[in-house]
N, C-alpha and C positions, 0 to 999 in steps of 0.2 A: 739276928743280924739283918740289917736292912740294906737295900741296894738303891742307889740314885742313878737313873738312866736318862740321858738327854734325848727326847723324842719330840719331833715337830716344833723345835724352837723353845722347848721348856723341859725342866727336870721333873721326873716322876719318881715317887717313892714306892718301892716294892718290898713287902715284908714276907718273911718265910712262914707266915701263918695266915689263916683266914679270920676275918673279924667276926664271922658267924659261928665259929667254933666255940663251944662252951668250955673247952679245956685250955683256951689260950691264956697266957699270963696277962693279957690285956684286960682281963677281968679285974686285975689288980689296979688300984688307982694310980700307982706309980707308972705302970705300963701305959696307961691311957694318957697321962700327962707327958710322958716321953714321946708318944706318937704325935700328940698335938704340937709339941715343940718342933719335931722333925718336919711336919707339914707346914708349919709357919715359916721355918727356915727356907723350905723349898719355894714357897710363894714369894717370899722376899727376894730370893735369888733370881727367880724368874722375872720379877719386876725390874730388877737392876739390869738384867740382860736385855730386856725390851727397850729400856731407855737408852742403853749404850748403842743399840742397833738402829735407832731412829736417825734418819739423815739430818745433818745440821743445816739450818737455813743459811743461805749465802748472805754474807754481809757485804754490801756493795763498796764499803769503805776499804775492805781488805781482800775481797775476793779477787784473785788474779784474773779470772775470766772477765769480770766486770771492768777491771782496770785495763785489760788488753782491748776490750771493746771500746772503752772511752778513748784510749790512745789511737785506735784505728779510726774512730770518727773524726778526731782532731786532724789526723794525717790526711784523711779524705777531704776535709774542709780546706786545708792548705793546698792540696793538689788541685782542687777545683779552682781555687783562687789564682794559682799560677797559670792554669790553662784557660782562664776566662779572659778574653780580649778586652773586657771592660775593667779588668783589675789592674792597678798600678804595678803589680808584680809580674804581669805578663810580659814576656819578651818574644817578639817575633824572630823567626829564624834569621832575618836580615839585620837584627839589632845587635851588632857586634862592636867591640871596643875600637875598631879601626874606622868606623863610619864617620864621615863628615856631616855633622848635624845641620849646619848652615853654611852658606857660601861666603859669609862675611868673616873676616879675620879682625880680632879686636885690635884697636890702635888707640893712641892718645886722644884722638878727637872724635871717635865714633862710638863711645860706650853706649849712648842712648839708643842708637840704631841696633847695635850689636845685642845688647841685653834684651831688647824687645823681640828681636828675631829668635833668640834662644828660648824665651818664654813661650812664644807662639809654637815653635817646633816641639818643645817638651809637652805642651798642653795637648797637641795632636796625639802624641804617644802616651798620654795619660801619666806623665812622669814629672809634671810641674811640682808636685808635692815634695819631691826630693830636694828642691832648692828653696822652696818657700817656707819650709818648716812644718808643713801639715802632716808629713809622713816622717815620724821620728824613728830613731834606731831602737829596735826591740832588744830585750835581754838576750844574751847568747844562748840561753837554754830554751828560748821561745822557738816554737816550731816554725814560725815564719822568718826567723833570723836569716837562714840560708838564702831565702828568696830576696829579702831586703838587701843583703850583702851583695848579691849578684847584680841587682838593679842599680844599687848605689855605685858600684865600680863602673858599670856601663855609662851611667849619666856623668860621672866624673871624667871618664875618658872622652865623652863627647864634648864637654866644656874645654878640656885641655887641648883637644884637637883644633880648637878655634881661637887659640891665643898664641901670641909670639913665644918663641922658644926661650927668650930671656926671662919670661915669667915662670918657667917651669920650677926653678928652685923654691919659689915662694908658695907654690900650691901642691907640689908632688907629695908632700908628707902630711897633707890634710886627711883626716879620717873619713870625711864625708863630702859629698857633692855640695851640701849646704854650706860647709865651711869654706870650700873653694869659692862658691858664689859670693859669700859675704866678704872674703878677702878681696876679690876683684871689684866688688861694689864700693867698698871702703876706699880702694885706691883710685877709682876712676869717677865715681858718681858724685862725690862731694864737691859741689861747685865752688870754685874760688872766684875772687873778684874779677880777674881778667877774663875768665870764660863767660861769666854772667854779663860782664860789660860788653863783650863782643856780640853776644846774642841780642841784648837789648838795643845795641846800636843798629843791628840789622832790622829789628822790629821797627825802630824809629824812622829808619830811612826806606823801608820797603814801600814800593808803590806798584801800581798795576803795570806801568811801563809797556803799554801796548799789548800786554798779554790778555788772555781771556779772564773773565771774572772767576771762573773755577780754578784756573791755574794760580791766580793771585791769592785767592782764598786758601788754597791748599798750602801754599808757601807760608803765608801769614800764620795759619793754624799750626803748622809744623814747628815754626820757631817758638811759639808759645808753649807747645807741649815739651819741646826740648828744654826751655827755660824752667818749666815746672819740675822736670826730672832733676835738674841741678840744684834746685832750692829745696831745703828740708820742709817738712810739713809743720809750718809755724802759723801763727795768727796773721790775719790781714794787716794788723797794725805794724807788725814786723816787716812785712812786705812793703808797706807804704814808706817806711823810713829808708829801706834799702833802695826803693825806686827813686826817692828824692835824691839820694846820694849819686846814684848812677846817672840820673838826668843832669845833675850838675856837672859831672865829669864829661858827659857827652857834649856839653855846651862849651867846654874849653877848646882853645885852638890846638890843632895838632902840633 
């Protein structure tokens, strides 16, 4: 009868007789073959045990430690972006929804001035991208979505705080500051004939009128910039036709 004992990580075979003894039945060829068979089984079993005890190599695609580390790196990147004053997702402690962004309230005849003031104020706070479309809405499962949502709500509130209350119903249900901006631009910036006519009439009649050269130039330049805002970006040929019509109207008796 043999005994198999597990010692130091491997199985060893112990037989109840000595291989040197001349009286052993191992002198028999059957006994020797049996011993070789048992030793081969022991070696094979030890090899299987060794393979099973080898540490598995980590697969970065499925290893939870690697996944956690990647998620942690992504979170750290987002946190750094939120806390970086140069990031569009950074909010100063004074940037609250009740803040008055500009001192000008939008009206029927000051959209050009109002929109310019809003753009300047937002650019100072690095938030202009929320209205010009350069900062788009991320997917809701994106790590930066929460930061985008907060900033979007803040910018939306700043715009709403500078428009008349009668406009609230048309903008309060917009999903983004960009949509609010487009709604107001479509309503006020598309120049109609009467508005363009009045501006061009002022341009045609403007004179120095005993003012300084600088004062006259600034007024003249301001009128042309206001006119450019009301007219869409079309070719100069289209402008020429429009200018001819307007010039004709200005020549008519009042």
